[in-house]
C-alpha positions in Angstrom: -69.9 32.2 -0.6 -67.4 30.9 1.8 -64.5 32.3 3.0 -60.9 30.8 1.8 -60.4 29.5 5.7 -63.9 28.3 5.4 -63.0 26.6 2.3 -59.4 25.3 4.4 -57.6 27.7 1.8 -55.4 30.3 2.4 -54.1 33.4 1.0 -50.0 32.7 0.4 -47.5 34.0 2.5 -45.3 37.0 1.8 -42.2 34.6 1.3 -44.6 32.5 -1.1 -45.3 35.2 -3.4 -41.5 36.1 -3.6 -40.6 32.8 -4.2 -43.0 32.5 -7.1 -42.1 35.9 -8.1 -38.6 35.5 -8.4 -38.7 32.7 -11.0 -38.3 33.3 -14.6 -39.8 31.4 -17.6 -37.2 28.7 -17.0 -35.7 28.8 -13.8 -37.0 28.7 -10.1 -34.5 31.0 -9.4 -34.3 33.9 -12.1 -33.0 36.5 -10.8 -29.7 36.2 -12.3 -31.7 35.5 -15.6 -30.8 38.6 -18.3 -34.6 38.7 -19.3 -35.9 38.4 -16.0 -33.8 41.4 -14.8 -35.0 43.7 -18.2 -39.0 42.9 -17.4 -38.4 43.9 -13.7 -35.9 47.0 -14.7 -38.8 48.1 -17.9 -41.8 47.5 -15.3 -40.2 50.2 -12.7 -39.0 52.4 -15.6 -42.2 52.6 -16.9 -43.8 54.4 -13.6 -47.0 53.4 -13.8 -47.6 54.5 -17.3 -49.2 51.6 -18.5 -52.3 50.1 -17.0 -52.6 47.0 -15.3 -51.7 43.5 -17.0 -55.2 41.6 -17.2 -55.4 38.9 -14.9 -53.8 35.5 -16.5 -52.5 37.5 -19.3 -49.2 37.3 -20.6 -46.0 35.0 -20.3 -46.1 32.4 -17.5 -43.1 31.9 -15.4 -41.6 28.6 -14.2 -44.6 28.3 -12.0 -46.9 29.2 -14.7 -47.9 32.4 -12.5 -48.7 35.2 -15.1 -48.4 38.7 -14.6 -45.6 38.5 -11.3 -44.4 41.8 -12.1 -47.0 44.8 -13.4 -49.4 43.8 -10.8 -49.5 45.4 -7.2 -50.4 43.0 -4.5 -51.1 44.1 -1.3 -51.8 41.3 1.2 -53.6 42.2 4.7 -51.5 40.8 7.7 -54.7 40.2 9.6 -56.0 37.6 7.5 -52.6 35.3 8.4 -54.8 35.9 12.2 -57.4 34.2 13.9 -60.9 35.4 13.1 -61.1 36.9 16.8 -57.4 38.7 16.4 -58.8 40.6 13.6 -60.4 43.2 15.3 
């Protein structure tokens, strides 16, 4: 199976993830939206007691992204480098 770079694709940058994640259900920037703040604060207050949400489920945000909170995202910075630099 071809890798993302071999298909002409890439992972989002951290800034792109953050931009997509700050959207509420109705606004590009939901950081002043009371429901958005409540969702974020509830996730942090939970302390990992609930299982992670199922991918593709949940209420989509402005960009149609689901589960922007309640998931742990990790991007290996080496993936942004050229293959020869990853070693």
